[in-house]
C-alpha angles and dihedrals in degrees: 000000000000119000115274120252108281092012114159090232092067112108092353100106127095118258088202090067095059109106116244112273096019107129102153137054123237090281093054094253124129110293097213120046118166096018099285129068119247121240110258136030097293125067118214107237118225115264109218111169150005119238144188103235093199140014121272110247097214126225145188132304115284093358121112118258122219115288110286122216127202120190134198113225136198123225090278094054094254120138108262097228092183092064115105103165132114133269129205124210120206133173104258094181134359143106115336111269094011116156137196114239091359102292111025129099091195141012130204132210135181118252112225118188090346097309133097121190123202113199131191097011114167133182126222101217138040116249146083116308140191120192129207122213115205130189106161129249090020123090109271124233135220124214123230113260117279133182131236113196133194 
């Protein structure tokens, strides 16, 4: 099992103790990420970005849309299952004065094993929206445009 996000074993091993010719961990992934080997047989792979794994289907004003997933990815685009942080969704573009769930300008969810799920999100105005997902210091992501109708 790879180290969990923010684990104290990350980057605290000794590169001098890696046998000559060993370049991968037991899963076949790069053995050194971030300059210093992790303690243990698995190397935590760098998480680089959050992503929307699928398009948002849209919906109607003040009615919940389908559950929305956000994932954290490593440099290869794989879900970073060791990431247990938080992600914030904001309206990047949409109708002036639009709100999420009636009064909010942003919502936050916990990421568990690299995935956050937002349930029962609704939007206060009809129009075309784009959302931004943020999990600092990772690269943020923008959804594809989706429409909320009356």
